Every structure is written in structure tokens, then in C-alpha cells.
C-alpha positions in Angstrom: 13.1 -9.3 4.9 10.0 -8.2 3.0 8.6 -4.6 3.6 4.9 -4.0 2.8 3.6 -0.6 2.4 -0.1 0.0 2.1 -1.8 3.2 0.7 -5.3 4.1 -0.7 -7.4 4.2 2.5 -9.5 7.1 3.5 -13.1 8.2 4.2 -15.9 7.2 2.0 -19.7 7.2 2.3 -21.7 4.2 2.5 -22.1 2.5 -1.0 -18.9 4.2 -2.2 -15.7 2.5 -3.3 -12.1 2.5 -2.3 -9.0 0.6 -3.6 -6.2 -0.1 -1.1 -2.8 -1.0 -2.5 0.0 -2.9 -1.0 3.6 -2.5 -2.4 6.2 -5.2 -1.5 9.8 -4.5 -1.5 10.6 -7.8 -2.9 9.4 -9.6 -6.1 6.0 -10.9 -5.4 6.6 -14.0 -7.4 8.9 -15.0 -4.4 5.7 -14.7 -2.2 3.3 -17.4 -2.0 0.1 -15.9 -0.5 -0.7 -12.3 -0.2 -3.8 -10.8 1.4 -5.6 -8.4 3.6 -6.8 -8.6 7.2 -8.6 -5.8 9.0 -9.1 -4.8 12.6 -12.0 -2.7 13.8 -12.0 -0.8 17.1 -12.5 -3.3 20.1 -12.4 -6.3 17.6 -10.1 -9.0 16.8 -8.1 -8.8 13.4 -9.9 -10.8 10.8 -8.8 -12.2 7.5 -10.6 -10.3 4.6 -9.3 -11.9 1.4 -6.0 -13.5 0.1 -4.6 -14.6 -3.1 -2.2 -17.3 -3.8 0.7 -17.4 -6.3 -1.6 -19.2 -8.9 -4.3 -16.4 -8.6 -6.8 -18.3 -6.7 -8.7 -16.0 -4.3 -10.6 -16.4 -1.0 -12.8 -14.0 0.7 -14.6 -13.9 4.1 -18.3 -14.3 3.5 -19.1 -10.7 4.6 -17.3 -9.3 1.7 -18.0 -11.7 -1.1 -19.4 -9.9 -4.0 -18.3 -6.6 -3.0 -14.4 -6.9 -2.6 -12.0 -8.0 -5.2 -8.4 -9.0 -4.5 -5.7 -9.1 -7.2 -2.0 -9.0 -7.7 0.4 -7.7 -10.1 3.8 -9.4 -9.9 5.3 -7.1 -12.4 4.7 -4.4 -10.0 5.2 -6.3 -6.8 1.8 -5.1 -5.8 -1.5 -6.5 -4.5 -4.8 -4.8 -4.5 -8.1 -4.7 -2.8 -11.0 -3.2 -4.6 -13.8 -2.4 -2.2 -17.2 -1.6 -3.7 -20.6 -1.3 -2.0 -18.9 -0.3 1.2 -20.8 -0.5 4.5 -20.2 1.2 7.8 -19.2 -2.2 9.2 -16.3 -2.3 6.8 -14.6 0.5 8.9 -11.3 -0.8 10.2 -7.6 -0.5 9.8 -6.7 -2.7 6.7 -3.4 -4.6 7.0 -1.6 -6.2 4.1 0.2 -9.4 4.6 2.4 -11.8 2.7 3.6 -15.4 3.4 6.7 -16.7 1.6 7.4 -20.3 0.5 8.9 -21.1 3.9 5.8 -19.7 5.7 7.3 -16.5 7.0 4.6 -13.9 7.4 5.2 -10.3 6.9 2.8 -7.4 7.7 2.3 -3.8 6.5 1.7 -1.0 8.9 -1.9 -0.7 8.0 -4.3 1.9 6.4 -7.4 3.4 7.9 -10.7 2.8 5.9 -13.6 4.7 7.3 -17.1 4.4 5.9 -19.7 6.8 7.0 -23.5 6.2 7.1 
């Protein structure tokens, strides 16, 4: 069982930056894909970005050029650096991980609020 704990959310003004962090209880090299989803009030959860074990990254179009996902296997951690934040980025951000037998794990979520 893998536990994921997010941190780093908060309140920021539009145009500002935040970095959210996800710490895994197991070695991240045992995890294939790690990434972030988000869910805004009244909306479905959507994929934001993910990174695979080889370091390849994928982003939803709405965050391309503004968000950067990275992982540090030595620290069992994945990061999401969010720049040029917009009010529409306001959501609960959830870390997830998928292992090599396709089991998926979720964090508890961290709130990101962007004020206009």
C-alpha cells in the first residue's frame, strides 16, 4: 500500500506562483506514473499533468507553459510548480500514483485558491 501526502497549497493572487508537493510512503522508483489531478467546485476531476518513470511529462492544454511537473526518486517526491496562476486554476489538487501492476493510489488533496 502506498500513501501519498500533498502539501504546499494555499491562497495566491492571479499571476502568482505556488508549488505543491506530494510525498510517497514507498520508493518512487517502484511507481510507474505519478501526477496531479484537480477538482474545482461543481466540476469533474480532471488530469493536470503526469510524469512517467522515464521522466516524460504530459500536461493538459490549459496549463501548458505555466505548470511544470517533476519527480525526485531519491526523496520519493513529485512536485507541481504552478506559475502565472489564474482564478480558473482554483481547485483541490490531488496527487496520484500508478504502480507497475496498474494499481492507483490517491492523496487526500490540497486546496489551491487563486484570487482575481
